[in-house]
N, C-alpha and C positions, 0 to 999 in steps of 0.2 A: 741941294746940299751946297753948303759954303765950301769956297778953294780951300779954305784952312783945315777943313775937316776932312775933305777929300785928299789932300795931299798926306795928312796923317795916317789916314786909312790906307793908302796906297803904300806908304813908307812901312807901316806895321805889318801889312801883306808881304811886301818883299822881303823884310827882314825874316819873317815866319817861313816863308818859301825857301830861303837860303839856308835856314837852320834844318829843315827838312831835307833840303838836298844834300847837306853835308851829313846829316845821320846816315842816309842811305850809303853815302861812302863808308862811313864808321861800320854799318852793319856788313857790307862787303868785306871788309877787314876782318871782322869777327868770325863770318864765314869760312873764310880762307884759313883763320887759326884752327877752326874746327876740323876743317879737312885735313889739316896737317898733323893735327893731334890725333886723329882716327888713322891716318896714313900710315904712321911710324909703327906703332903696336901691330897693325893689320900685317904689314911688310915682314915685321920680324917674327910674327907668329907663323906667317905663310912660309918663310924660311926654315923654321925649326921643326914645323909639324905638318901641316897637310897643305900641297899647294892649291886646293879647292879655295883656301882663305883668300887667294889673291882675286879670285871672282868677287868676293864679297867688297874688296878694297876698289874694283874698277866700278862696281854698282854705286858704291858709296861716293866716289868720287865724281860720278855723273849727277848724283842728285845733288851734292854741294855745288857742283857747277850750275845746275838748273836753277837751286835756289838762290845763287847770286846773281845769275842774268835776270831772273824775275825781279829781283829788288832794283837792279841797275835800270831795267824795263821801266819800273814806275817812276824813277827818276825822271825819264823823257816827259812825263806828264805834267811835274813840277815846273820843269824848264820851260815849257812851253807857256805857262802863266807868266814866270819870270821874265822871259823875252817879251810877253806883251808888255808888262810895265816897264821894261828897260826902254822899249820902242817908244811908249807914250812919252816919256821923259826925254828921250834924245830928240824927238819930232817936236818938242815943245807942245804936245797936245794932252799933256797928264790932266787937264782939267776936263778932257772928253772922255778919260779912262774910267770906267765904273770899277769902283773897289769891291773888295770881297767877292770874287769871282772864280775861286778856285774850283769847284765842283763844277759848274757850268763849262770852264775851260777844259776840263778833263774830258766832259763828255763830247766836246767838239773835237778834240783832238784824237780821242779815241775813235771816234766815227771816222775822221779823216786818216789816221794813220795804223790803226788797229793796235794789237798786243805787240809789244817791242822785245817781249823775250828772246826770241831767235835772233833778232839783229843784234842785240847786246851779247849774244853767246859767242859771236866770233870776232870780239874785240880782244885785243891783246889783255888789257885790263882784268878781262873775265876769264880768258883762258889760263892764264896762269894762276894758280899751280895745279888746278884741276886736270888739265889734259896730261900734265907731266906725271901725275900721280897715276891715273887711269895707264897711261902708257908704260910706266915701270912696273905697275903690276901686272899688265899682260905680258910684257917680256919676261918678267919671273916666272908667271905661270907657264910659258911656253919652254922656257929652258929649264925648268925644274921637273 
């Protein structure tokens, strides 16, 4: 493969990966919005009707928390390939980097590091607002 074609493919792959990575952040914000949208009526309903509704709120917040961290865990595998491409350009060895290796990089990184969901579950960006929603529901359940 000639150098011009290789650098164009690496550039296109890098841009595509960056867009995927940013899309995952966007999905994280969407999931947070869903969590808050569900939490408010659940808390209101729990306050005015049955306290057992708060248990649904706790469960829902945990599901949203897991869903968000699952997506953020997937971003780890995109970042592995992004780092490979960046390293190749930083070291001046971009002409040795094989373009279009997203799938194979995912496989290698998954074997090396495994599922990343639990790792991302306890990062501050993933904890909020889900943990607070679950905590508020638990406190209201106990107090009511």
